[in-house]
Each structure stands twice: as C-alpha cells, then as structure tokens.
N, C-alpha and C positions, 0 to 999 in steps of 0.2 A: 483506374478511373476511365481510361480509354475504352476498355472492354465494356464497362458499365454504360458509357455513352453510346456504344455500338448497339447494346441491347435495347436501350431506350429508343433509339432511332428505328430499330427493327420492329419494336412493338408499335410505334407510331405508324409505320408504313403498313404493318399487318392489319391494323384496326381501321385504317383510313377508308377502305372500301365499305366496310360494314357500317361505319359511322355515317358516311354520306348516303349510302344506298338503302340501308334498313332502318336505322334508329332515328336519324334526324327528322325525317318526314313525320314521324309519329310522336316524337318526344314532346314537342311544344303543346300539342293537343291533349296529351295525357298529364304531363307535369306542368300544370299552369302556375301562375304566380300566386302570391300569398293572399291576394284580395283584389278588389276593384276600387277605383276612385272616380268620382263624378267628373265628366268632361264638359258637356254642354247640353242644351235643349234645342232640338231642331224639329222641323215639321215631319210628320209621319209619312213614310213611303211604303207603297205596296211591298209586302214581304218582311217588313219589320216585325219584331216580336211585340204583340199587343200588350204583353205584360209590362213593357217598358213605357207605356203611355202615361204621361203626366196629366192627370185628370183636372187638376186646378188650372193649369195653363190652357188645356184644351177647352174648358168651360169659358175661360176669359176671352179667347179669340174665336170660339165657336168652330174650330177645326182642330183635328188631332195633332198633338205634339208628343214627342217621346224624349225621355232622358237617355243620354248616351254616356257610357262609361268606358274607361280604359283599364286594362289589366296592369296591376302592379307586379312587375317581373322579378323584383328583388327576392330571388329564391336561392336557398342554400341546399346543396346536395352533399350528404355525408356518406362515406363508405367505411363500414366497420368490418375489418378483415381479421379472421381468426388465423394467427400465425403460430399456433402451437405445433408441437412436433408431428402430430398426425397429418398436418398439411403437406408434409414432405413425401407422403405415401403416393404411389402411382405406378402402375404397371409399365406404361410407356411415357406418360407425361405426369409430372407431379401435380397434385391438387393445387399447390401454391402457385405454380406457373400458370395453370389454367385460370386461376382466380385473378392473377395480375393482368392477364390479357383481357379478361372480361371487364374488370374494373377500369382499365385504361380506355376501353371502348366507350363506356358510360361516362367517364370523365371528359373525353373529347366531345361527346354529345352535349354534355352540360356546358362546356366551353362555347360550342357553336350556338347554343341557346342563350349565351350571356349570363349563365348561372354561375354561382360560386361553388367550388368543390373543396371539401375537407376530408380528413382521414383519421380514423381511429385504428390502431393496431393492438390486438388483444390476445391474451392467453387465458390464464386464470385470474388475470388482473389487466388493468389498462396499462399497456406498455408504452404507447406513444400517442399523442394527439397533435394534429396540425390543423389549425383553424381554417375555415372556408375562405377562399379568396378567388378572384377571377383572373383569367389570362392564361396564355399558353405556357409562359415561363413557370407559373405556379404548378400547372398540371405536370410539366416535365419534372419538376422537383418532387412531386408526389410519387411519380412512377419510379424515379431514382431511389426514393426512400423505400418503396415496395421491394425493389430488387436487392437492396443492400442491408436492410434492417435485420439485426440478430437479436431475438427476444431473450430476456433474462430467464424466463420460465419455459418449460417444455409442455406443461400441463394445460388441459382445457377445462374451464368452468365458466360458463357464460353469465352466471349469477351476478358476481361483483362487477365485471366489465359493463354489463347493461345498466346497472345502477349508476356507474360513473358517467356513461354516455348520456343518460337522461338528465343528470345534474348539469352537465356541461352545455348541452344544447338548450339555449334559452328561447329561441324563436322557432316556430313550427317549420320543419324541414323535411326533405325527402331523405330517408335513411335506408341504404342498401346494406343488409347484413349478409356477409359472405362467409360461410363456414360449412363444415360437415355436420355440425350440430350434435356431435358425440359429447354430451355433457350431462351433468346432473340437472335436476329440475331448475329451469330458469323462467318459468311461466309468469311469476309475479312481476319481476322487473321488465319483462318483455311487454306485459300488459300496460305498464306505466309509460314505457317508451312509445308504444303505439297510440296511447291516448293523446300524446302531445305532438306526434309526428306521423307522416305517411311512411310506414315501414314495409319494405319488400325483402323477404327472406330468399336468399340464393344458396342452395345447397350444392356443393361440389363433391362428387363421389367418384370413386373408381369402381369399375364393375366387379373387381375381385373382393370388394367390401360387401357386395350384394350377395354373391354366391361363390363358394369355394370349389374349384374344379377337382376332378378325380386324378390326382397326380402322385398318389402314394404318401409316404411319410414326409412331412415338412415341419420346419421349426418356425413357429409364429412368434413375433416379438412385438410387444407393446412399445410404440415409439416414444410414448410419454413417460412410462415408468421403467422401461428396460426389461420388464418381466418377459421370460421366454417359456414357451410350452411346445412340446412335440405332439403333433396330431397325425392321425392316419386318415388322410382325405379319401382313401378308397372305402372307408366305412360309410355306407349309404345313410345309416341312421344319424351319424354325426353331421353329414352334409344337410340332411333334411331338418334337423334340429336347429342348426345354424341359420338356415334359410328362414325357418319359422320365426326365430327370435328377431332377425333383421326386419321381416315383414311386419311383425307386431310393433316394433319400435317406429317404423315408418308410419304406420297408421296413427300411432299416438302423436307423433310430430305433426302430421298433416291435420289431424283433428284439432290440435291446439292452435295452429295457424288459422284454420277456418273459424274457430271460436272467437278469436280476436280480430277477424276480418283482415288478416295479413296475406298479401299476395305471396305465392310460393312458386319458385322456379327451381327445378332440379336439373343439373348438368353433369354428365359423365365426362371423365377426363379424355376418353378416346373418341368423343364426338364433338362436332362443331357446335359452338354455343349460339350460332346464328338461328337455328331452328327453334330452340326453346325460347330465345328472346323474341323472335318474331311472333310466336304463339302468345307470349305474355302481353306484348303490345296490342295484338289483335283483340284479345279478351278484354284487356283494360280499356281500350278505345270503345269497344262495343258497350261496355258497362257505363262509360262516361256519357255516351249518346243516349242510352236509356234513362 
C-alpha cells in the first residue's frame, strides 16, 4: 500500500503542471454545465448580446432590458478505461500506464472545475463502476483503483461494455473512452452512448503496433488469447501487408467517429500527451466559438 500511495503522489505531481498550465484554462469554456437557469432582468448595456433582449419588458419601459442567465455547473465526467490484456503492451511505457496518467490529468481538471468524476473499467464486459463524485479524496481513490485493479477477463470487446455504460449513465455527461479500440464492431452501442452524452474517444497506441521494424525472426503473442506466431520481419511484403491492414483499420475507426461526431484523440506511448491534448482543446474551443 505504501508503494501504491507513492505512485498516486507521483502521478499527482507529474500532472499538476499540465492541469494548471494547459487544461484548466480551456476546460471550463469547452465542457460547460448541463444547462442554464434564469437569473434576473437588467438594463441593456453596450456589448450585451441583443438576442437576450426581453422585448415585453423593453416595450413596457420604453428602453432595452435583457434577460440574464447563469450556468448550471452540475456536470459529471466519466472515464471509460479498457483494461484488457492488450493494454499492458508497450515498447518503453505500457499503454495502461500512459492511460492512467492521461486520465489523472483530466480528473484533476474536472476537480478544479468543481465537476464530479466517475470511472468505468472494462474488458469484454463491465468489470467495475465507481459513480461520479466531487473532491480530491474521491479523485485519489479513483487513481488508486486504476493502479491496483486486476480484471477478471483478458479479452477486449467494447460491444457489451458500451451497452452497460449507456444504461448506467442516466444524466447527460462528458464521457472519455480510453482504449486501443482493437475490438469487434461496437458502432451501435457507441451511437447510443453518443446520443445521450458528449463522448470523446482517446486511442492509446504503441508505435510498434503501427509498423513492425526489420529485425529478423520474432515471436508475436496475442496478449488476450495467448496465441503465438513466428514471423520473419525481414520479409518486406509481410511488413507492407501489416502496415496496410493497420492503416485500413485506422481509416474505418476514424470514419466511424466522424460519422457519429465523436472527437478523436490519438496518443502514442512514447510521446507526451500534452501536444495531442492541446490540439484537441484548440480545435474544440474554435468549434464552440463558431
């Protein structure tokens, strides 16, 4: 437990700079509350939005008045993490470790914005669910769970977990799905999840999954099934075919996200997630302004 607490503290310190310097400034403007409620009627001032003018009151007093609203901040942010065996893959850093650091950064951002954070851990089923709550104590509990949880299943199949997540989340929420998305077709439950929530897909990949280097004969093992195969990586046609299959799968995945208007972020294990996140917030903020 002492070692786990050290890891939790280390993650908190590592993410602090990113949370304060990169995310928090944009977080509020992008992930707004669930709605607005009426506050008061006041006289119009130059620069006010003319769309907020209350024409009945304006006509009564013969000078412009506007309706003022305040944002309802009561926002839940859920993190859906794929903890199947493939998440343990990584040349230098495991995909799971990268995912935990990324999620921790977003959780602390949610906390600073007074949002509630919750967690779903999935494989080919829903392994664990922790409801959204506010506060640092709760965030540290979630990070501890991320570091210590051992799933029952090694396999990935996002179909059933997405169905479960959709049923559990009753109120519209922000949902970050963090996975390598190596799964059979999950488009239908994803569509349902997106219909009720603001979904952001975060794909964590290792560059060795993108392309295989020329290093002679190697034994490849499927982390989820244990199946092993001996391949000759010096065979140029093998490397080209592998790369072609990966690119085709990438296109299908990105096409599906575009179809359902789901924001997509891809992060490699050997790169800082600061740049992809910065790009995401920039694009998202620009879209909000438009």
